[in-house]
N, C-alpha and C positions, 0 to 999 in steps of 0.2 A: 570088218572087212566085207561082209555081204551088205552091209547098209551103203557102203561107198562103191560097190562093184559097178562097174562101167565096161561097155564092150571096147575091147581095144582091137582085136582082128578074130574073126572067126564065123560061126554061125549067127546070126542076129536073130533068128526066131528062137535059137535055144537060150540067147541073153535074155531076152524078154521073157520067155517061159520060166527062167530062174528068178528074175525079178518080180514076176506075178505071184508065183508060188510063195517066194519070200514074204511078200506082203500078205498074203491069205493064211500062210501059217504059221509064219513067226511073228509078225507084227500085230496082226489083227487081235484085239482083246488084251494085249499087253502093254498098252501106251502108258498106263498109270505106273507100272511096276519099273518100267524103262526111265520114265522121269525121275522117278524116287531115286534109282541106282545112279544116275548121272549126277544128281544135285549132291547125294551123298558123298560120289566121288570127287566132286568139284569142292564141296566142304573140307574133306580131307586133303587134299591137296594144298588148298590155302592155309591150313594149319601147319603143313609140312615145310611150306617154302617162307610162311611170314605172312599172318593175317592182317596185312594191311596192303593198301595199292600205293601207299605213300612213303615206303622205305627210301631210303638215300640210294641203295643200289638195288633197283628192283630187277625181278626175273621176268623178261619179256615174254617168255612162253608160258610158265608155270604160275606166275605171280598171279594176285588178285588184279583183275582187269586187264590181264594179258591174253596173248592168242588162244591159249586153251579154253578160255571162257567163251571166247566167240566160236570156237570148235564145238564145245557143249551146246551151246544154243543152236548152231546149225545141226547138230546130230538129231538133237530132240524135234526140231521142226522138221526134220526129213523124216524121223520116225512115224510121227504124228501125220505129217501132210504129205510125204513123198516129195518129189522133186530134188533140186539141189541147192537152192539157195532159199530166200526168206519169201520171194514173190507169194506163194500160196498163202501162208500166214497173212500177209497184206491183203490179200483178195477175200479171206475169210474174215477178215475184220480184227484179228487177234493183234495186229499192231499197224501203226501208220506209215503212209510211204515216207515221211520224215524219220521214222524209226530205221526203215529200211536204208535210207541214205546215210545215217549214222553208222550203222552196221558196216556198210561198205567202206565209208570214209575212215573208220577207226581200224578196220581190217587192213586197209592199204597203208596207212603210217605205221602200224605195228610190223607189218611184214617188211616194209623198208627199213626200219631200225634193226630187225631182226637179220635181214640180209648184209647192212653194213657191218653190223656186230661179227657174222660171220667171216666176212672178207677181210675184217680189220685183224681179227685174232687167228685167222687160218684154222679154226676148228669150229666144232658145234658149242660153241659159248653161249650161253641164253642170259647169264648176268651181265646187267648193264653197269659194270664196275666204274668207280671214280677215275680211273686212269683212263679209259676209252671214251668217257662220255664228252670231253672237248673235241676230240678229233671226229666223233660221229656227228657232233652239233655243227662243226664246221662243214662237214660233208653235206649235210642236208640244208645248209644254208642258213644257219642260225648266227648272226653277226653280232658281235658286242656292241652295245649302245652305252650312252653317258652313263646311266645308272644302273645298267644290268649285263652282265656278262652273257655271251652268246649261249654257253653251256647251261647257264640258268634259265634263260628263255626256252632252249630246247627241252630241258627237264621239265618246265612248266607245261609245256605241250603235250608232252608225254604223260604227266599225271591226269591232266584235263582228259586226254583221250581214254587213259585208265577209267577214270570216273565214268565217262559216256557209257564204256562196256559195262561198267558194274550196274549202271541205271538200267540200261537195256536188258541185260541178262537177268536181272532182279525182276524186272516187270513182266518179260515173256516167261521166263520159267514159272514163276508163281501164279500167272495167269493160266498157263498150261496145266500147271498143277491142280489149280481149281476147277478147271473144264474137265479134267480126266481123274480127279480124286476118287479112290475106291470108297465105296460105301460101307458105313461102320456096320458091325456085325450086328450090333442091337440099336434098331431104329427108335430112338425115344418120340414118345408123341408130342407133336407141336402146339404148344398152346400160346403162339403169338409170340414166342421168343425170337424169332427171325426177324421181327420187325423192332426189335427193343431198340430204344434212342438214347443217346448221351450228348448234350450240347449241340442238338441239331445234326448230328451224324447217326446213320444206321450200325449197329453191330452185327456183323456175320462173323460167327465163329469167335475167334479173338481179335477180329480186324475191324477197323473203323473203316465204313464204307458211305457212298454219297446215294441219295435218293435223285439227284439233279445233278448230271455231270457238269453244269454251268454255274453251279453254286459259287466257285471260286471267282469266276468273272463278273457276278453280280455283288458278290460281298468279299472283297479281297481280304478283309480281316479273318475270314474263315479260315484262311492260310496259316496264320498263327495259332488260331484257336485248334487246328487240326492235330498238331503238334503237341500244344498245352494238353489237349484231352487225353491225348495217348499216353503222355507221360502221367498224368494224374491217375489215370485207370489202369496203367500196365498193359496197354493194347497196342498190337501192330497197326500196319497201314495197309489196306487192300491194296493190290498194284495198280487197279485201275483209278483209284483214288489218287496214287502217286503220278500216275499219266497225266491225270486233270491238274495236279499241282504244276507239273512240268509246262503245260499249255498256258497256265495262268501266271506264270512268272512276271511277265510284262506289266500284269496290274499291281505288283510290287512298286509303287512309285513315290514321290515325295510326299505325297499326301498321306498314304498309309505310314511312312516311316515317321512322320511328325504327328501320328494319331496316339495320344495318351493311351487309348484302351489297349492298342496294338504293342506299344512300348511296355505296359503293364504286363501283357501276358509273355511278352519276351523276356522280361526280367524274373518273372516267375518261373520261366522254364530253366533260366540261368542258374538260378538259385534254389532248384527244386532240392527237396531232400529224398528224392528217389532216384532217378538216374539222370542227372542233367547231360552228362558227356555223351550218353547214348543218344539222348534226344537232339542235341546240338549236332551230332554225326549224322543223324537221320536228315536234319534240315540242311546239313552242308552237302551231304550227297545229292539232294532234291534240288539244290540251287537256291534255296530259300533264305540261308544264312547270309551269303554273299549279296544278296538283293536288298535284303533289309538292313543289312549294314555294309554298304559298299565299300567302305574302308577294310572290312575283313575280307570283301570278294577279292581286293587286289593282292591279299597273301595267300588265296588258296592255290594249292599247287606249287607254291614257291619254295624253292631249295636254296640251301648254301652250299658252294662247292668246297666242303671241307669234312672232317671227320668228327667234329664237335657234337653235329646234329645229326641224330638217327631218321628223323622225319622230316617231312615239309613242315613249314612254318604252322599252318591252320591244324595240321595231325598233332603237333607237338603242343599247340594251345590247349585243344581238346583234350588231350590224354593228361595234360598238367590239371585241369579241372577235374578229371577224373580221378586224380590222386588226392587232390585236395577234400574230395567227397568221401575217399576212403579214410583218410585222416579224421573227418568228422564222425564217422561211422566208427571210429575205434579199431578198424581192419588193421592200422600200422603201428598200434600201440607197442609192440616190440621192439621196431625198428625206429620209431619217433616218439618216444614219451613225451617229451617236452611240448611238441607240437600239439600232440594230442591232448596233452592237460590245457594247453592254452585256447584251444579252438573255442569251447563252451563260453569263454569268457570275452569274446570279441564284442565289440559294442556295434558293429555293423559288418553282418554277412555279406551284405549286398556290396560294399566297397571293396572287399576283399575279392568276391567272385567277379565282378566287374573288371577290377585290376588285372587280374588273371588273363581275363578274355583280351584284354587291350596291351598287355605286357610288350607284344613283340609286332604290334599293328603298324609300328613304322618302318619295319624293315622294307628294303628294296626301294627307298625314296631317296637315297644319298644322305651324307651326313651320319650324327649319333642317332641309332634308331629309337634309344630311350627318350631322347629329348623330342624328337618328331612324334613319338606315340603320347608324350605327355601334353603336346599341343592337340592331337586328334582326341585324347580322352576328355580335354576340357570342353571340347565342343559335343561331344557323345553324352557324357553323364546327365547333363540336364534333360537332354532328349528322352533318355530312359527313365527319367523320374527321381534321379537321385538328389538327395538335400544338398545344399551349398556344401556344408562340413564334410559329407560322403564324397563329394566330387572334387574337394580340395586333398583329401585322403588319397583317392584313387590317382590324381595327378601325380602326388607326391611318390606313391608306390612306383608308377610307372617309369617317372623321371630317374629315380634310384634304384630300379630293380637288379641292375648289376653290381651295385655296390660292395655286396656281401662277397659274391664269387670273386670279384676283383681283389679284393683285400684279402681273401682265402688263399688266391692261387699267385697273386702277384706282389704282396708286401711280408715283411717279416713278421710274423706273429709272436715272436720271442720279445719283441720290442715293445713295451708298455705303451709307449705314445701311439702304436699303430692302433691299439685297441681303444684307447682313449679318444682318438679322433674318430673311429668308427661308431663308437657310443654316442658322440657329439651330433 
């Protein structure tokens, strides 16, 4: 309340005195503690309402990438820099004018959605439920087109806005946290560890950082190497490095997409025995995944207006990869004993992981998405470096990935012919 206090009426001098004393006696010297508390509060809130910004029915206010994340960003910036907007952080060089534009654009969109939501429901409802999404989409001017419903286009815009908010808050909050972090109680002697390098990147703490912010502009393949190295060594990525990634996205062009070394790095990320889903999520959040595999970029933030899918298509895909990795690790042995037994006997892990990445990539293009996806798979697999027989397996898996569920849900399993047809 004191942080956002402003004079409505009365003695202006007293109001100014209050604000000056507040900054001097309350704020000064406590920036690190405030940032730490606000970020902890944010994390707890995300866990409470669902730790994903790609839920089918997102919470516009409290959810990940929602208005409260923007509020948190504003409060932290105001506590540290004063002022009422992010203008001072721009002036200090913490964020760019482009970031400020993103902040304002996202806030305007989310506020509009929330206002429509309240007017439509007649109460302080913040969950964007399935039943109100079509009406709000229509009110905000999202029309149905040949291959996509207006509500699906609206929700894609929402998810992309939430992703922008997530990127912005992560970069700004982490940069502020770094700038105002508390000194450790025991200062260890520094024997050059601060300059430790791996694959051309600096290691600062447990984060990958850059010597030269123009590295990605000069060597675009380093955009893939960054995430490959982070996965291989279990490292985080410095917020300033993520900002440089965002600025270098246009350098991911046809030449890089067809570079055998870039595709080798990508395939190793996808089939990593560590945390492929976590790394793919980072790449997706940073915009790298959709630029490197444009067909995947088309399903980012894409939802289907039904209750069958809980997440957007890209989130669903990456979570499926996380489950496959858990099966490989034996973490799901109790629930999936047969799958756990069979995984070590696979002839090609690569084929299975690529098929899982591509299984829904044909959605949103009209027609049967499995058939569309098979065509896309036949084009992408050789680019990724798969052998011809692996490509054939991936294409077959993508084309028929609905067969088992269709058989289970729509056919008579008591009929021996059903089983025989499926086996064949």
